[in-house]
N, C-alpha and C positions, 0 to 999 in steps of 0.2 A: 320346173321346165322339163320337158321330155324331148327326146329325138325319136321320130318315127321313121323307119326305113321299110320299104316294101319292093317287091319285084313284080313287074307287069309287062305283058307283051307290048312292043313298041306302038302298035296301032291302037291300043286301048289306053295308053299312058295319059293323054290329055284329059279324057273324060274322067278318069279316076282321080287325077290330081285336082281337077276343078271341083269334084264332089268333096274332097278333103278340104280344099281351100275355103269352100263355102261354110265350113264349120268355124272358121277363124284360125285354123292351123296354118303354119307357114308364115307367120308375121314376125318380123324382126324390126323393132323400133318403128320408124315411119314407113316401112316397106311391107308389102303383102305378096302372097304367091311366091315366096322364097323357097327354093329347093336346090338340091344338087343331084345330077343324074349321071349314072355310069352305065355304059353299054356292056352287056355280057351275054352269056348263053346259059339259060336255065335247062335243067334236065329232070325228067320224071317218068315213071312208068305207072299208068293207072291200073289199079287192082280191081278184081271182081267187085261189083257193087258201085264202082265209080261211074260218073256221067261226065267224061272229060269234055271241056270246051275245045281242046285241041288234041288230036291223036286218038288212038284206039286202046281199049282195055287190053293189057298184056304187052303192048308195044312200048319200047323205050323211045321217048320223044325228046328232041332238043329244040329249043325255041329262043330266038333272039329277044332279049328282054332288057328293060331298063331297071336299074336299082335306083330308086328315088328316096332321098333323105330330106327331112324337114324337121323344124322345131315346132313345138306345140306347148301352149300354156297348160298347167296342171288341170285347170277347170274344163279344158276342151278335149283332153286326150281320149276319153271314152267315146265322145261323139265323132272324133276324127277316125278312130278305129272302126266304129259302126258304119261310117260313110265309106271307108275303104272296102269293107266287106260287102256292102250293098252295091257298090259301083263296079267292083272287080269282076272280070268275066270267069275266073276260076272258081270251082267249088270250094277249094281250100287255099286261099291266097297266102303266100309266105310273107310274113312281116316280123319286124322286131320293134320293141319299145324299150328305150333306155331312159333312166332318170339322169338328168344333167345337174351338175352343181355349178353355181356361179362363184367365181373366185375374184 
């Protein structure tokens, strides 16, 4: 089992989550589309060569984003990350993947 966490602008969160849930990620027992969300502020400065979805090259940008966390079966994690990358509006979406142990 894995935990996938990612950061996404609020207005894009539902479409990105739905793309990931469509892979089968976010299932816990008899429940689907399970996740936890935390509101925060993301910060970045696009460098030369970037094509930012928000902001301008060279300018520091701050964006209200959600951190979304969900679990994912081992067999689905690569598809879930691929769906995240395909659906996310940023060129380089920030995400983490952790291996979980059952105790």
